[in-house]
Backbone bond lengths (Angstrom), bond angles and torsions (degrees), N, CA, C in turn:
res aa  C-N    CA-C-N  psi(-1)  N-CA   C-N-CA  omega(-1)  CA-C   N-CA-C  phi
1 M - - - 1.441 - - 1.577 107.44 -
2 I 1.264 122.29 -44.85 1.416 126.26 179.62 1.528 107.62 -59.23
3 S 1.310 111.67 -47.67 1.548 119.77 -178.23 1.533 113.40 -53.41
4 I 1.406 108.41 -42.31 1.612 116.69 -179.98 1.558 106.73 -62.08
5 H 1.411 112.21 -50.55 1.427 121.30 -175.71 1.464 113.44 -53.56
6 S 1.402 114.98 -42.25 1.448 122.16 -178.15 1.523 108.05 -71.18
7 Q 1.285 116.50 -33.47 1.535 117.76 -175.09 1.521 106.57 -70.17
8 H 1.437 111.17 -43.49 1.446 116.63 -177.75 1.606 113.37 -60.25
9 Q 1.359 109.72 -37.49 1.551 114.14 174.78 1.384 108.85 -65.49
10 L 1.419 122.33 -44.40 1.349 125.27 -177.42 1.490 111.89 -56.16
11 I 1.293 113.10 -49.14 1.586 122.80 -178.85 1.528 106.60 -56.69
12 T 1.289 117.27 -53.28 1.503 124.03 175.37 1.451 112.57 -47.93
13 V 1.293 120.24 -49.62 1.516 125.46 -178.46 1.540 106.55 -61.37
14 L 1.352 114.30 -48.00 1.505 119.16 -173.36 1.537 103.14 -62.47
15 F 1.249 124.64 -40.39 1.496 123.25 -175.84 1.446 107.16 -67.39
16 V 1.266 117.90 -30.85 1.548 118.36 -173.84 1.510 107.09 -84.57
17 V 1.315 115.84 -37.62 1.547 117.83 -174.33 1.616 111.41 -88.86
18 A 1.337 116.09 -32.39 1.423 121.81 -177.67 1.438 110.29 -56.92
19 P 1.341 125.88 -51.85 1.495 123.31 -177.87 1.657 112.53 -65.78
20 E 1.367 114.01 -21.64 1.395 116.31 179.74 1.433 112.83 -84.98
21 Q 1.347 116.66 -32.38 1.444 120.49 -171.86 1.557 108.66 -109.19
22 G 1.265 116.77 -16.04 1.554 121.32 -173.98 1.507 112.17 -99.64
23 P 1.276 115.76 176.80 1.418 121.68 -178.67 1.454 112.00 -81.60
24 Y 1.375 123.68 11.98 1.403 127.10 179.37 1.541 116.45 -78.19
25 R 1.374 107.50 -3.16 1.545 113.67 -171.11 1.561 104.02 -65.29
């Protein structure tokens, strides 16, 4: 359960940082 929660948070952070730091802009 903890692993899934950690993954979910990681994905959320990626979605928020990816567009700002990646070529998805």
